[in-house]
N, C-alpha and C positions, 0 to 999 in steps of 0.2 A: 893454527887455523884462524883465518880472518873472515870478515864479513863477505868478501867476494866469493870465497870458496863455499861458504854456507849457502849463498844465493844460487850458485851454480849447481850444488848438490840438490837444493830444493827443486830447481827446474828439472833436473834429471829424475827426481822422484815423480814429478808430474807427468813426464814422458813415460816412465815405467807404468804408472797407474793407468794412463790412457791406453797404452799398447796392451797391457795385460787385460783390461776390460774388453778391448776390441778382439783379442785372441779368444777369450772365454765366451763372450757374447757376440757372435758373428754378425748379428743384425745391427749392432752399433759400430761396426768397423768401417773406417774410411781408408784402410790400407795403412802400411807402415808410416808413410810420410804424413798422411792426413791425421792419423792418430797422434803422431809426434807433435804436429803443429797444435792440435787441440790441447795436448798435455802441457805444452809450453804456455799457451795463453791462459789455460785454467789455473795452472800453478801460480803464475805471476799475479793474476787477478785475485785469487784467494789469499795469497800471502800479503799483497798490498792492502786488501780490504780488511782482513781479519788480523793481520800482523800488528795493527795498532793496539791490539789488546795486550801486547807485551811479549810476543814471541817472534819478532822480526830479527834479522841477523844482527842488527846493532845491539838489541837487548840481550841476545845470546852471548855476545862478547863484551858486555858492558864493563865488567870488572877485570878484563884482561884474561880471564880464564873462560873456558867453554862451560856454559850451563847446560848440562846434558838433558835435563828434563825439558827445557825449552827447545832444545835442538830436536828432540824426538817429536814434540808437539808440532814444531815447524814442518818436519818431514811428513808427518801424518796429514797435516792440512794440505800440503803440496800434493801428496798422493791422491787424496780424495778430491782435490781441486781438478786434477787431470781427469779423474773418473767422471765427475759431474759435468765438466766442460764437454767431454765426448758425448755423454748422454743428451745434454741440452742442445748441442749442435745438431745431433741426429734428429731430435724432435723438431727443431726449427727447420731443418731440411725437408722433413716429411710434410710439415705444414705449408711450406713454400711450394712443394711439388703439387699439392692439392689445389692450390690457387691458380 
């Protein structure tokens, strides 16, 4: 497993998080494509922002082996990044509709 695969799996977790949130909470849904786009951007933003704390893909593969605890933390942050991005985008859309 290398850094590129870890990055792609992280983005996939963000997509899953956003689509799962849109499926469970219909009021936050933008449809499959909209949720997926929100999940991609949320996942990338959160991993780039919070990954500097030591759970970015390069740190996960630093010694040549996979550090599974950092990998799980990375995937959780990506998942919740997708969820939070979907919720924040919906709130922003509601505010813009009022204006």
